[in-house]
C-alpha positions in Angstrom: 115.6 40.9 157.1 117.3 40.7 153.7 120.4 42.8 153.6 121.7 43.9 150.1 124.7 46.0 149.2 124.3 48.5 146.4 126.4 51.3 144.9 125.1 54.6 143.6 122.8 54.3 140.6 122.2 50.6 141.3 118.6 49.4 142.0 116.6 46.9 144.0 113.4 45.8 142.2 110.2 44.3 143.6 108.7 43.3 140.2 105.4 41.8 141.6 104.6 45.1 143.2 106.0 47.4 140.5 108.4 49.0 143.1 112.0 50.0 142.3 114.5 51.5 144.9 117.5 53.3 143.4 120.5 54.3 145.5 121.1 57.9 144.3 123.9 59.1 146.5 126.0 57.8 149.4 127.7 60.2 151.8 129.4 59.6 155.2 126.2 59.6 157.3 123.5 59.7 154.7 122.1 57.6 151.8 119.7 59.1 149.3 117.2 56.5 148.0 114.8 57.0 145.1 111.5 55.1 145.3 109.4 54.4 142.2 106.0 52.9 143.1 102.5 52.8 141.8 100.3 55.6 143.1 98.1 53.2 145.0 101.1 52.6 147.4 101.7 55.1 150.2 105.4 55.7 150.9 106.3 57.3 154.2 109.4 57.9 156.4 109.2 55.9 159.6 109.3 59.0 161.8 106.3 60.5 160.0 104.3 57.3 160.6 105.3 57.2 164.3 104.3 60.8 164.8 100.9 60.1 163.1 100.3 57.0 165.3 101.2 59.0 168.4 98.6 61.6 167.4 95.9 59.0 166.6 96.6 57.2 170.0 96.4 60.5 171.9 93.2 61.5 170.3 91.5 58.1 170.7 92.4 57.6 174.3 92.7 61.1 175.7 90.4 63.1 173.5 93.3 65.4 172.6 95.3 65.9 169.4 98.3 67.9 168.4 96.7 68.5 165.0 95.6 72.0 164.3 92.1 72.7 163.0 91.9 71.6 159.4 94.9 69.3 159.5 94.3 65.7 158.7 97.7 64.0 159.4 99.2 61.6 156.8 97.3 62.9 153.8 98.9 66.3 154.1 102.3 67.1 152.8 104.9 67.1 155.6 106.8 70.3 156.2 110.2 69.5 154.8 113.4 70.5 156.3 116.4 71.0 153.9 117.7 67.5 154.9 114.4 65.9 154.2 113.7 67.5 150.8 113.5 65.2 147.8 113.4 65.6 144.1 111.1 63.9 141.7 112.9 62.0 138.9 110.9 61.7 135.7 110.2 58.1 134.6 
């Protein structure tokens, strides 16, 4: 694991992939990070991926799912809580 220190408004760039991470704000227990990436890359929070993997496993092995009729999982927008909201920053 590469560990880098950054201050607000400083960036980490992966030029070969066209991805830029920007530290937007740092508070006591929280860091806001902006991610600019090409549309062909999916960007998910770890807890969203873990929940999706759990649903897929449950459905595959037990024939059950926590998804409601019509829901598809990762392709749907997650229901955001106030702490998980994000804002789009124009390029």
